[in-house]
Structure formats: structure tokens, C-alpha cells
N, C-alpha and C positions, 0 to 999 in steps of 0.2 A: 597547511592541508595535509592530511595523512592519506596517501594512496587514493586520490580522487579518480573516479572512473568516468562519471558524467558530471558536467559542471554547467550551471546556469547562474543567473544574476546573484541571488542571495544564498544559494545552497549548492551542495554537491552530493552526489551519491557515491558510495564506496561499498565494496563487499563487506558484509558483516564480519567482524573479527572476533576471535575467541575472547579477547580482552573486554569486548562489549558486554559479555555475560556478567562481568563484575561491576559494571557501571549502573546507572539509573534504570537501564533496560529491565533488569531483574525485577525491580519494584513496580515498574509500569504494569506488569502482568498480575500484580497483587492489588493494585489500586482500583477500587470499585468504580470510581469516577471515570478512569481511563478505559476500563474494560466493560463498562455498562452495556454497550451495544455490540460486544464481541463475544465469541465463543470462549475466549480465555476469561479467567476470573471467576469461574464457577467453583473451581478447586484451587487451593493455594499453589503458587508457583514453587518449584523446587530447583535446586541447582542440577540435580540429575536429569530432570525433564528438559531444562535449558540446554544442557550438554548434549543430550540425545537429539534434540531438535537441531542444534548447530551441526553436529556430526552428520545427520541425515541430509541436511540441505547443502552442506559443503561439497558433497560428492554427487549431488543430484543433477540429472540432465533435464529434469522437468520442473524444477523449482529453484529459484534464487532469491535471496533476501539481501537488500541493500540497506545500509545505514543512511539516514537523512541527516546531513550535517550542515549547520549554519556556518557559512564561511567566516563571518566576522569574529565569532568567538571559537571557531573550530569545535562547536558543541553538537554532540549527537542528540537529536531531539525526537527521533522516531525511526521507523523502518517502513520500507515499501517492498513488497514482494511480487514476483512474477511466478504464478503457480499453474500447474496442470498445462505446461507448455506442450502443445501438440504440433509437431513439425509436419505432419501429413495435412491436417486441416488448417494449419497456419493460424492457430488461435492460442490464447492464454487468458488467465484470470489475474487481476491485480487486486492486492489487498494492502491496506495502509494503516499505520498507527502513528499518531503524534502523541508521544507519551508525556512530553513536558507540557503541562497545562497552561503555562504562561505563553506558550507558542500557539495556542488554539486561536482560530479566527484571524490569523495574520497572513493567510495565503500560502503558507509553506506546503501544505498538502497539495493544493492545485499545481504549484510549481513542480513538485516531485512527480506527480501523476503525468503532467505534460512532458517533462523531461524523459521519463521512462517510456511513455507512449511513442515519442519521437524516435527513441532508440529501437523500439520494437518494430516500427515500420520502416525505418531507414537502414538498419543494420541486420536485423534478425529476419526480415522478410515475412513478418506476420501480417495477417489480414484482419483479424478480429480480436479485440480485447473486451473482456467482460468484467463486471464488478457488481457488487451488491451491497446494500446498506439497509439497516432497519429504518422503517419509515420515520421514526422519531429522531434519527441521527441526521438532522438537517445540515449540519456542518459538513459531514462526509458527502452527502448527496450534492450539496452545492459545490464542493471541491471537484467532484467528478464532472459535473455539468460545466463548470468553468473551464475544465480541461478539454471540453468538447464531447463528452459522453452524452448519450441520449437515453431517456427512460424507455424501456421496451416491454416492461411487464411487472406484475406483482406476484410474489409468492405469498399467498394469504396465510396469515397466522403461522408463519414459519419460525418465529423467534419468541421465546418466553423470557420475560424479565419482570421482576417485582410484582409477581402475581397476575400478569396479563400477557396475553398473546399479542404479538405485533406482526404486521405485514412487513415483508422485505421488498425493497425496490430493486429491480434488476436493470442494470445499465450496460451499454456497450458503446464501443467506438470502432468504426471500420476504417481501414486504411484510406478508402475513398473520401470519407468524411474528414479525416485528419488532413488529407491533401487539400481539400477545399478550404478548410479553416486556415491552413498555413499557406494558402495561395500557391499551391503546387510546388512548394520548395522541398526538394529532395536533397 
């Protein structure tokens, strides 16, 4: 394991490293199947854009991106980010990408979401986490719900893909909901 920060059964999260820019991560953002339900993938990925993104998040106090690594192979399979962290309102947004398609549908996303949510509530003193997914991205919605998130609304026709507008599902997890799901374990 390379510099694990948060560890659970099959995966660990670590800070995204500059070396990750040279791995499969770069191509994930060019893969139309991976980015189908994401804002990325509309324009080709570039090394300059990746470097600028890495540099901006590396020093940010409101955003952090973690690599999702499968422990068994020490394989970087995706990223999970905590964004728009607001220390006054004690809230943040979570975004996730599983870039390795052979890892889709295996529960890694739900594990990563649960692991990061626990850290947010136990160590960062956050109260609310928000997430969103295009209504057709059933896997992402299922992963958030498996991690305890609840649907709280719909942003109608908020996403355009393949000639159609799609609704986006808004989800959230409150600290009190997380405590109830985890039997009060702090």
C-alpha cells in the first residue's frame, strides 16, 4: 500500500499523487463510456488540464481528491472527491469516478463513499454531504443509496447526453442519518 489515508476491507483511499496523472486516470477522462454521465469527456483530456486540476486541488482548502485503490493488487481504480467544503455550514459535496470498467458493479464505489462519509462525520465535523447523479446512472445512484444517502429531489433536464436531456437525482446524507445507520458508533 502506498501512503494509505483511510482503509476499509477491500480498498483504501490516499491523496491523489502527481504520478497518477501518467497512469490510466488520464485515459478515463477520454473514455466515452466512463464519462458518459459526467461533465468530463465533452472535450478531449489534456496533460495541461490534468496538471492544472492537480495543482489547484493540491493546495485547496475546499476540495480534496482521493485515489481509490484496491488493496489486493494495489491498483488505482478510480477517484473520490470532497468538494465545496463549507466549514461554516458544515457541508460538502461528494463526487466519484470508477474509471476501470472491470471494477464496475462490484461495490467499490459504495465502499469508498461510506469510508469517506465516515471520515467526514467522525473527523471533519461535517453535518451534511450532498451528491448528484444523472437519472440513467443507476450504478452511481445505487452506490450512494447503499452508503446511506437519500434522494431529496430532482433537477429536471439538467444534463444533456446523446441528443437528450436527462434529469439529475439529488442525494444527501446527514450526520444524524449516518449515526443511525451505524448504530451510533463514533
